[in-house]
KOLVEX-80748 format. One line per 2 residues: number of its first residue (from 1); their letters; for each residue y, z, x of C-alpha. Coordinates in steps of 0.25 Angstrom, whole numbers, plus 5000, padded with zeros to 4 digits. Layout:
% KOLVEX-80748
NUM	a	Y Z X ~ ...;
% end
This chain:
% KOLVEX-80748
1	ms	5000 5000 5000 ~ 5013 4996 5006;
3	ds	5025 5006 5009 ~ 5034 4997 4999;
5	kn	5024 5000 4988 ~ 5024 5015 4992;
7	nn	5039 5015 4991 ~ 5039 5011 4977;
9	qn	5032 5025 4974 ~ 5046 5031 4977;
11	ri	5051 5024 4964 ~ 5050 5031 4951;
13	qp	5047 5026 4937 ~ 5058 5019 4929;
15	aa	5069 5028 4924 ~ 5073 5031 4910;
17	nt	5082 5021 4903 ~ 5075 5010 4910;
19	da	5070 4998 4902 ~ 5055 4996 4905;
21	ns	5055 4981 4903 ~ 5068 4977 4911;
23	gi	5069 4990 4920 ~ 5084 4991 4916;
25	nn	5091 5004 4916 ~ 5096 5006 4901;
27	kp	5104 5019 4903 ~ 5117 5016 4896;
29	dd	5126 5027 4902 ~ 5137 5023 4912;
31	nl	5134 5027 4926 ~ 5144 5032 4936;
33	ae	5147 5018 4941 ~ 5151 5013 4927;
35	qv	5159 5025 4925 ~ 5167 5023 4937;
37	lk	5169 5008 4935 ~ 5174 5011 4920;
39	qg	5184 5021 4925 ~ 5188 5012 4936;
41	gk	5192 5001 4926 ~ 5181 4991 4929;
43	sa	5177 4981 4918 ~ 5166 4983 4909;
45	ee	5158 4972 4915 ~ 5159 4978 4929;
47	ve	5155 4992 4924 ~ 5143 4986 4916;
49	rt	5138 4978 4928 ~ 5140 4989 4938;
51	gk	5134 4999 4929 ~ 5121 4990 4927;
53	ld	5119 4989 4942 ~ 5122 5004 4944;
55	rg	5113 5008 4933 ~ 5102 4999 4938;
57	de	5103 5005 4952 ~ 5102 5019 4946;
59	af	5089 5015 4939 ~ 5083 5009 4952;
61	ea	5088 5021 4960 ~ 5080 5030 4950;
63	tf	5067 5023 4953 ~ 5067 5029 4967;
65	da	5062 5044 4970 ~ 5075 5052 4972;
67	kf	5072 5053 4987 ~ 5073 5038 4989;
69	rt	5085 5035 4980 ~ 5099 5032 4986;
71	tg	5103 5047 4985 ~ 5091 5050 4994;
73	sp	5094 5039 5004 ~ 5098 5042 5019;
75	vh	5112 5035 5017 ~ 5115 5042 5004;
77	ka	5111 5056 5009 ~ 5119 5053 5022;
79	vw	5132 5051 5015 ~ 5130 5062 5004;
81	ds	5121 5073 5009 ~ 5125 5085 5017;
83	kt	5117 5080 5029 ~ 5113 5066 5033;
85	pl	5098 5064 5033 ~ 5098 5059 5047;
87	am	5083 5057 5048 ~ 5084 5047 5036;
89	fa	5092 5038 5044 ~ 5080 5035 5054;
91	pq	5069 5025 5050 ~ 5059 5032 5042;
93	rt	5047 5025 5048 ~ 5043 5018 5060;
95	la	5040 5003 5062 ~ 5026 5007 5068;
97	ag	5014 5003 5060 ~ 5009 5015 5051;
99	nd	4996 5010 5047 ~ 4986 4998 5049;
101	re	4992 4990 5038 ~ 5006 4991 5045;
103	ta	5000 4987 5058 ~ 4994 4975 5052;
105	yl	5006 4970 5045 ~ 5015 4973 5057;
107	aq	5005 4963 5065 ~ 5007 4953 5054;
109	md	5022 4954 5055 ~ 5021 4951 5070;
111	rc	5012 4938 5066 ~ 5023 4934 5056;
113	ia	5034 4935 5066 ~ 5026 4927 5077;
115	fv	5023 4916 5066 ~ 5037 4914 5063;
117	aa	5042 4915 5078 ~ 5032 4904 5081;
119	hv	5038 4895 5070 ~ 5052 4898 5075;
121	ka	5048 4895 5089 ~ 5041 4882 5085;
123	gt	5053 4878 5076 ~ 5045 4878 5064;
125	iy	5051 4890 5057 ~ 5059 4881 5047;
127	ga	5055 4868 5040 ~ 5062 4855 5038;
129	dn	5071 4862 5028 ~ 5076 4872 5038;
131	kv	5069 4883 5029 ~ 5057 4892 5034;
133	aq	5046 4883 5035 ~ 5035 4883 5024;
135	ev	5024 4884 5036 ~ 5031 4897 5041;
137	ld	5031 4903 5027 ~ 5017 4900 5025;
139	gl	5013 4905 5038 ~ 5020 4918 5035;
141	sa	5013 4919 5022 ~ 5000 4918 5029;
143	lg	5004 4930 5038 ~ 5008 4938 5026;
145	yw	5023 4938 5029 ~ 5028 4938 5015;
147	ga	5019 4949 5010 ~ 5025 4959 5020;
149	li	5030 4969 5010 ~ 5019 4966 4999;
151	dp	5009 4977 4997 ~ 4995 4974 5004;
153	qy	4988 4975 4991 ~ 4995 4962 4987;
155	gg	4993 4956 5001 ~ 5005 4960 5008;
157	wg	5008 4968 5021 ~ 5014 4980 5014;
159	at	5024 4981 5025 ~ 5034 4993 5025;
161	it	5048 4990 5024 ~ 5051 4995 5038;
163	hf	5040 4985 5044 ~ 5045 4974 5035;
165	mh	5060 4975 5039 ~ 5056 4976 5054;
167	fl	5047 4964 5052 ~ 5059 4956 5046;
169	sr	5068 4960 5058 ~ 5057 4955 5068;
171	ma	5055 4942 5060 ~ 5070 4939 5060;
173	se	5071 4941 5075 ~ 5057 4936 5080;
175	gd	5054 4926 5070 ~ 5064 4920 5060;
177	at	5075 4928 5052 ~ 5073 4918 5040;
179	va	5058 4921 5039 ~ 5062 4936 5039;
181	gm	5072 4934 5028 ~ 5062 4927 5019;
183	as	5052 4939 5021 ~ 5064 4948 5017;
185	ih	5067 4940 5005 ~ 5053 4939 5000;
187	gc	5049 4954 5003 ~ 5062 4961 5000;
189	ig	5070 4954 4989 ~ 5060 4943 4985;
191	lv	5049 4947 4976 ~ 5040 4955 4985;
193	dp	5049 4968 4983 ~ 5052 4966 4968;
195	vs	5037 4964 4965 ~ 5032 4975 4974;
197	sf	5042 4985 4970 ~ 5044 4982 4955;
199	gs	5032 4972 4951 ~ 5021 4976 4941;
201	ea	5007 4977 4946 ~ 5005 4963 4940;
203	qk	5017 4957 4947 ~ 5013 4963 4960;
205	ak	4999 4957 4959 ~ 5004 4944 4956;
207	yl	5016 4942 4965 ~ 5014 4950 4978;
209	pl	5002 4943 4983 ~ 5010 4930 4981;
211	lq	5022 4935 4988 ~ 5013 4940 4999;
213	sk	5010 4926 5004 ~ 5012 4915 4994;
215	vl	5026 4916 4987 ~ 5039 4918 4994;
217	sa	5049 4925 4985 ~ 5064 4926 4983;
219	fa	5074 4935 4975 ~ 5083 4928 4965;
221	lt	5095 4937 4962 ~ 5108 4931 4966;
223	ep	5115 4921 4957 ~ 5127 4912 4958;
225	na	5135 4923 4951 ~ 5128 4935 4956;
227	gs	5127 4940 4970 ~ 5132 4954 4973;
229	dl	5134 4956 4958 ~ 5120 4957 4952;
231	ta	5126 4960 4938 ~ 5130 4945 4938;
233	lr	5116 4939 4936 ~ 5115 4928 4926;
235	tt	5101 4923 4928 ~ 5093 4927 4915;
237	av	5079 4929 4911 ~ 5076 4929 4896;
239	le	5062 4934 4891 ~ 5055 4923 4882;
241	gd	5041 4927 4879 ~ 5033 4928 4892;
243	hy	5044 4923 4901 ~ 5058 4925 4906;
245	rv	5067 4913 4905 ~ 5076 4913 4917;
247	ng	5089 4906 4918 ~ 5100 4907 4929;
249	kk	5103 4904 4944 ~ 5101 4911 4957;
251	lf	5108 4909 4970 ~ 5105 4911 4985;
253	is	5090 4914 4983 ~ 5082 4914 4996;
255	ni	5067 4911 4997 ~ 5068 4902 4985;
257	lp	5059 4890 4983 ~ 5051 4884 4971;
259	gr	5038 4891 4970 ~ 5043 4905 4975;
261	ti	5044 4917 4967 ~ 5057 4925 4965;
263	al	5062 4938 4960 ~ 5072 4933 4950;
265	va	5083 4942 4945 ~ 5088 4938 4931;
267	li	5094 4945 4919 ~ 5084 4949 4908;
269	dg	5092 4954 4896 ~ 5104 4955 4904;
271	kp	5098 4964 4915 ~ 5093 4960 4929;
273	av	5078 4958 4930 ~ 5069 4953 4941;
275	li	5058 4942 4938 ~ 5047 4936 4947;
277	ad	5050 4922 4946 ~ 5039 4911 4951;
279	lp	5047 4899 4954 ~ 5040 4885 4951;
281	aq	5035 4877 4962 ~ 5046 4866 4959;
283	ed	5060 4867 4953 ~ 5061 4863 4939;
285	eh	5070 4864 4927 ~ 5069 4879 4926;
287	fq	5070 4883 4941 ~ 5078 4876 4952;
289	ld	5084 4879 4965 ~ 5099 4878 4968;
291	ry	5099 4873 4982 ~ 5112 4874 4990;
293	gi	5116 4874 5005 ~ 5117 4887 5011;
295	ha	5120 4892 5026 ~ 5112 4905 5026;
297	vq	5097 4906 5023 ~ 5095 4892 5028;
299	hi	5080 4894 5031 ~ 5077 4900 5017;
301	hn	5077 4893 5004 ~ 5089 4899 4997;
303	yg	5093 4893 4984 ~ 5098 4896 4970;
305	iv	5089 4895 4958 ~ 5092 4890 4944;
307	fk	5083 4895 4933 ~ 5083 4888 4919;
309	df	5073 4893 4909 ~ 5064 4898 4921;
311	lv	5053 4906 4915 ~ 5047 4919 4922;
313	pr	5035 4926 4916 ~ 5039 4939 4909;
315	en	5029 4947 4918 ~ 5037 4943 4930;
317	ll	5048 4953 4927 ~ 5049 4964 4937;
319	vp	5053 4977 4931 ~ 5060 4987 4940;
321	ta	5057 5002 4939 ~ 5072 5004 4934;
323	gd	5085 4997 4933 ~ 5085 4982 4932;
325	gl	5080 4970 4940 ~ 5091 4972 4950;
327	qi	5084 4985 4955 ~ 5072 4976 4960;
329	ay	5082 4968 4967 ~ 5089 4980 4974;
331	hg	5075 4985 4978 ~ 5072 4973 4986;
333	ln	5087 4971 4991 ~ 5086 4984 4998;
335	rg	5074 4979 5006 ~ 5081 4966 5008;
337	rv	5093 4973 5014 ~ 5085 4979 5025;
339	al	5078 4966 5027 ~ 5091 4959 5029;
341	ca	5095 4970 5040 ~ 5081 4968 5046;
343	na	5083 4953 5047 ~ 5097 4955 5053;
345	ag	5091 4964 5063 ~ 5081 4953 5067;
347	tm	5092 4942 5067 ~ 5101 4950 5076;
349	rv	5090 4951 5086 ~ 5089 4936 5086;
351	ll	5104 4935 5088 ~ 5104 4946 5099;
353	ks	5092 4939 5106 ~ 5100 4926 5106;
355	mv	5111 4932 5113 ~ 5103 4937 5125;
357	pw	5099 4924 5132 ~ 5113 4918 5128;
359	nd	5120 4929 5135 ~ 5112 4927 5147;
361	yr	5113 4912 5147 ~ 5128 4910 5144;
363	wt	5138 4912 5156 ~ 5153 4914 5155;
365	yg	5163 4916 5166 ~ 5152 4917 5176;
367	dr	5143 4927 5169 ~ 5133 4928 5158;
369	ig	5139 4932 5145 ~ 5127 4942 5144;
371	nr	5134 4950 5154 ~ 5147 4951 5146;
373	el	5151 4964 5140 ~ 5155 4957 5127;
375	vl	5142 4949 5125 ~ 5134 4962 5129;
377	kr	5142 4969 5118 ~ 5138 4959 5108;
379	vg	5123 4960 5112 ~ 5124 4975 5111;
381	rt	5130 4975 5097 ~ 5120 4965 5092;
383	aa	5108 4974 5097 ~ 5115 4986 5090;
385	ai	5116 4978 5077 ~ 5101 4975 5078;
387	vg	5098 4990 5080 ~ 5106 4994 5069;
389	ad	5099 4984 5060 ~ 5085 4988 5065;
391	al	5089 5003 5062 ~ 5093 5000 5048;
393	ve	5081 4991 5045 ~ 5071 5001 5050;
395	wc	5078 5013 5043 ~ 5080 5006 5029;
397	ss	5066 5001 5029 ~ 5060 5014 5032;
399	ll	5068 5020 5020 ~ 5063 5009 5011;
401	da	5049 5012 5015 ~ 5051 5026 5012;
403	gy	5055 5023 4998 ~ 5070 5024 4998;
405	rg	5079 5015 4990 ~ 5087 5012 5002;
407	el	5099 5005 4995 ~ 5109 5012 5004;
409	ec	5102 5010 5017 ~ 5097 4996 5014;
411	iv	5112 4992 5012 ~ 5116 4997 5025;
413	ak	5105 4989 5032 ~ 5109 4976 5025;
415	vf	5124 4978 5028 ~ 5122 4981 5042;
417	gs	5111 4971 5045 ~ 5120 4959 5039;
419	ea	5133 4964 5045 ~ 5126 4966 5059;
421	lk	5120 4952 5059 ~ 5133 4946 5055;
423	ev	5140 4953 5067 ~ 5129 4951 5077;
425	tv	5129 4936 5073 ~ 5144 4934 5073;
427	en	5150 4944 5083 ~ 5139 4945 5093;
429	al	5129 4933 5093 ~ 5138 4922 5089;
431	kt	5149 4926 5099 ~ 5140 4927 5110;
433	hg	5133 4913 5108 ~ 5146 4907 5105;
435	gr	5147 4892 5101 ~ 5132 4890 5102;
437	sf	5131 4900 5090 ~ 5134 4888 5081;
439	lk	5124 4878 5087 ~ 5113 4873 5078;
441	gh	5100 4880 5083 ~ 5108 4893 5087;
443	vi	5103 4906 5081 ~ 5117 4909 5076;
445	gd	5122 4895 5072 ~ 5109 4892 5064;
447	nl	5109 4906 5057 ~ 5124 4911 5056;
449	hd	5124 4911 5040 ~ 5110 4918 5040;
451	fl	5116 4929 5049 ~ 5128 4931 5040;
453	ap	5121 4930 5026 ~ 5114 4943 5027;
455	mi	5128 4949 5024 ~ 5126 4944 5010;
457	ye	5111 4945 5008 ~ 5106 4957 5000;
459	ge	5120 4960 4996 ~ 5133 4957 5003;
461	ge	5136 4968 5013 ~ 5149 4974 5007;
463	ml	5143 4974 4993 ~ 5131 4981 4998;
465	sm	5140 4991 5005 ~ 5147 4994 4991;
467	ae	5134 4996 4985 ~ 5130 5005 4996;
469	fk	5143 5014 4993 ~ 5141 5014 4978;
471	sl	5126 5019 4980 ~ 5131 5029 4990;
473	vk	5141 5035 4981 ~ 5134 5034 4968;
475	dh	5127 5048 4968 ~ 5139 5055 4973;
477	gv	5147 5048 4963 ~ 5138 5052 4952;
479	ky	5137 5067 4956 ~ 5152 5069 4959;
481	mg	5161 5057 4954 ~ 5153 5054 4941;
483	pi	5157 5067 4934 ~ 5171 5065 4938;
485	at	5171 5050 4933 ~ 5165 5054 4920;
487	rl	5176 5065 4917 ~ 5187 5056 4921;
489	gq	5182 5046 4912 ~ 5181 5056 4900;
491	hg	5196 5059 4902 ~ 5200 5045 4905;
493	ik	5205 5047 4919 ~ 5203 5036 4928;
495	gf	5203 5044 4941 ~ 5210 5054 4949;
497	np	5214 5058 4963 ~ 5213 5073 4965;
499	ad	5224 5072 4976 ~ 5234 5069 4965;
501	aa	5234 5084 4961 ~ 5242 5086 4973;
503	ri	5252 5076 4970 ~ 5263 5086 4966;
505	wn	5274 5075 4968 ~ 5267 5068 4956;
507	ps	5265 5079 4946 ~ 5259 5070 4935;
509	ka	5248 5064 4944 ~ 5245 5078 4950;
511	yq	5244 5084 4936 ~ 5234 5073 4932;
513	av	5226 5075 4944 ~ 5225 5090 4941;
515	rt	5222 5088 4927 ~ 5211 5078 4931;
517	mw	5205 5088 4941 ~ 5204 5098 4930;
519	il	5197 5089 4921 ~ 5187 5086 4932;
521	rr	5186 5100 4937 ~ 5171 5101 4935;
523	el	5168 5087 4940 ~ 5177 5089 4953;
525	fp	5170 5102 4957 ~ 5157 5096 4962;
527	ia	5164 5085 4970 ~ 5174 5095 4976;
529	tw	5162 5103 4980 ~ 5155 5091 4986;
531	ia	5168 5087 4994 ~ 5170 5101 5000;
533	ga	5155 5102 5004 ~ 5156 5088 5011;
535	hl	5168 5092 5019 ~ 5163 5106 5023;
537	rk	5149 5101 5027 ~ 5145 5102 5041;
539	sd	5143 5091 5050 ~ 5130 5084 5051;
541	kq	5125 5087 5065 ~ 5111 5081 5064;
543	qv	5105 5075 5076 ~ 5093 5066 5079;
545	qg	5084 5073 5090 ~ 5084 5066 5103;
547	md	5094 5055 5099 ~ 5101 5048 5110;
549	pr	5116 5053 5111 ~ 5121 5039 5109;
551	la	5114 5039 5095 ~ 5116 5053 5092;
553	rh	5131 5052 5092 ~ 5130 5041 5081;
555	va	5121 5049 5072 ~ 5131 5060 5073;
557	fa	5142 5051 5069 ~ 5134 5046 5057;
559	lk	5131 5060 5052 ~ 5146 5063 5053;
561	nf	5150 5051 5046 ~ 5141 5053 5035;
563	ra	5148 5066 5032 ~ 5161 5059 5032;
565	lk	5156 5048 5023 ~ 5152 5058 5013;
567	ik	5166 5063 5011 ~ 5172 5049 5013;
569	vn	5164 5042 5002 ~ 5166 5054 4993;
571	dt	5181 5053 4995 ~ 5181 5038 4992;
573	mi	5174 5041 4979 ~ 5185 5051 4975;
575	th	5196 5042 4980 ~ 5193 5030 4972;
577	qm	5185 5035 4961 ~ 5184 5025 4950;
579	kl	5190 5014 4959 ~ 5179 5016 4970;
581	ad	5172 5003 4964 ~ 5184 4995 4968;
583	rq	5186 5001 4982 ~ 5175 4991 4987;
585	ci	5181 4991 5001 ~ 5180 5006 5002;
587	mv	5166 5006 4997 ~ 5162 4996 5008;
589	dl	5169 5003 5019 ~ 5163 5016 5016;
591	sm	5149 5010 5014 ~ 5150 5003 5027;
593	ev	5153 5017 5034 ~ 5141 5023 5027;
595	qr	5132 5011 5032 ~ 5137 5012 5046;
597	tv	5135 5027 5047 ~ 5121 5024 5041;
599	ti	5118 5013 5051 ~ 5123 5022 5063;
601	la	5113 5033 5059 ~ 5101 5024 5057;
603	aa	5104 5016 5070 ~ 5105 5028 5078;
605	qy	5092 5034 5073 ~ 5085 5021 5074;
607	ah	5089 5019 5089 ~ 5085 5034 5091;
609	gk	5071 5030 5086 ~ 5070 5018 5095;
611	gd	5075 5025 5107 ~ 5077 5013 5117;
613	ea	5091 5012 5124 ~ 5094 4998 5118;
615	ti	5092 5003 5104 ~ 5100 5016 5106;
617	la	5112 5008 5112 ~ 5111 4998 5101;
619	ad	5112 5009 5091 ~ 5123 5016 5099;
621	vl	5131 5003 5098 ~ 5129 5000 5084;
623	cq	5133 5015 5080 ~ 5145 5014 5088;
625	dl	5149 5001 5081 ~ 5146 5007 5067;
627	tr	5154 5020 5071 ~ 5166 5011 5074;
629	ki	5166 5005 5061 ~ 5166 5019 5054;
631	kp	5176 5024 5064 ~ 5184 5013 5070;
633	gr	5187 5013 5085 ~ 5187 5004 5097;
635	es	5174 5000 5104 ~ 5173 5009 5116;
637	as	5170 5006 5131 ~ 5157 5014 5129;
639	yf	5153 5006 5117 ~ 5155 4993 5125;
641	rt	5146 4998 5136 ~ 5135 5002 5126;
643	cv	5136 4988 5120 ~ 5135 4982 5133;
645	kl	5123 4991 5138 ~ 5116 4987 5125;
647	gq	5119 4972 5127 ~ 5113 4973 5141;
649	lv	5101 4979 5136 ~ 5099 4968 5126;
651	ad	5101 4958 5137 ~ 5091 4965 5146;
653	gk	5080 4964 5136 ~ 5080 4979 5132;
655	fe	5084 4978 5118 ~ 5070 4977 5112;
657	qi	5074 4973 5098 ~ 5075 4958 5103;
659	ek	5063 4958 5112 ~ 5055 4949 5102;
661	ta	5067 4942 5095 ~ 5066 4927 5095;
663	ds	5075 4919 5106 ~ 5086 4910 5102;
665	al	5088 4897 5110 ~ 5100 4895 5119;
667	lr	5108 4882 5114 ~ 5116 4872 5122;
669	ty	5112 4877 5135 ~ 5118 4872 5148;
671	ed	5115 4870 5162 ~ 5117 4883 5171;
673	na	5130 4883 5178 ~ 5133 4889 5192;
675	qr	5138 4902 5186 ~ 5125 4906 5181;
677	ql	5119 4906 5195 ~ 5129 4917 5199;
% end
């Protein structure tokens, strides 16, 4: 039995107020989000749409055992608890095989990587259409590649999330990043996760053996008018007898071809639901692909879909344990976000490996550019980004394996991985390779759009950062701000600033503030007590035994900053009250500070666990970079020396993270000149 199946045991049965057929939360009461938006003057449409998403999220959250919900997650506890759960920011399991089954599938992973690497070397990885060749897909099917996350009872490997994500990083760096991405789509956001986690026994028995080896899957959610706003979906599925009749359009769907099977999100009775849709072998009047030119995902079939009276069997409806069909999507997207970071970690390895021989080959002003401080700094900072991504992937994967919902943590991984890949590509690799970066056949020139696109995949970064902030403050808001908002609404008061009570030069305003405080006297006492406790609480002096001092100082900073964030986030909620939803820039800014603090703590503990000098230096560089973004300051001479030292270790072959990474060819080489003989 796979760990992923075991993790479903941490889920409880559908909550009350949930429709057994559609899985929709039917609770009519307004939640805090709706109250705040109403009192903030938002339109009825915005209140309704936001409320639907929020109530659905609440229902999905309730399906997890209390320990594994958002309030029990490391990030939430670090911000709001009296003491940061330091041990929870270290990986919860190792990459070593834990039993014979794991040993077997780890060996099979090696075979898959070797198979793909051989095709890359032979130039046969892509077919005449520049997509991953069918021969490669068939060969991977024979090796069991597509069934990595499927339970062994259905023919899969039953891999842990931790092993799978590490595998994706290796495939991206040693084999091919597109092939790694296809496994992520199929296993995380395609049909494997929805059927494994939410399918009936009959659906599992029918589809998982097919998904293990014969059928590639996709996830059809995005529509021409619905990207980040999933309440704007228009595709409908109407039940007529034994079938749903589907009409609508989808856009930017990867892994899509006739004959494949998809998880199709459509509105049933106005509510999002997920259907298992078997696409016909040929396009017809009911199903057509909308083909377009696209710069990114050039090696994957990515198209729009047009459905016109397309029929899906009634028994192919996936019923979530609670909430609506979007909760099925959210479950897979958390895995997909970690997978994105894993792929980015592998891709950054390729970029770093490409820089090393070029830095040795290219001479300027009588010396190799690899001896130049600026170039060594770029190399060092790229190594630092790789270690940061590795740390988040291993940590988040272990949390998912343990059964945590992982929403806050997986967003951190996605945002960091995509932003790090962008920075490594543009600021480090491209500037080092110079004009050759834009040659056809160059790793950067051929893949530039694919290196930038992850900022949009699985949710655009700043949109996700706002979602992170909203999830982070929700419980605190319900406990302390909710009663205040309710009382203000009862008295028709739009909001107030307690500081107005001291405005003696404005008696009218001061009087209104005092009057409001009297009305709220019972509701203000709990939050006032909380604020006093937060300010009086002792510093968090936890330490990791035996940790290198270069890492220990970053742990100390993170623990201190979490304490400051607690107060800062609470103050922001009080300051903006009903208008907080409109302060998007502030929410993103605070969310990014939380994410950077999280990454510092995770990276430092990850490097401590690895223990080698290069990884410790890389984590040190990364943590210094993140600290400067939290508390801006100039890069110090000491920082430059650390970057250069790390860059030199990479050049000397002492950064083990790229030992097995595929080489990139030098383009437009030229005859040696006399300077190179000096």
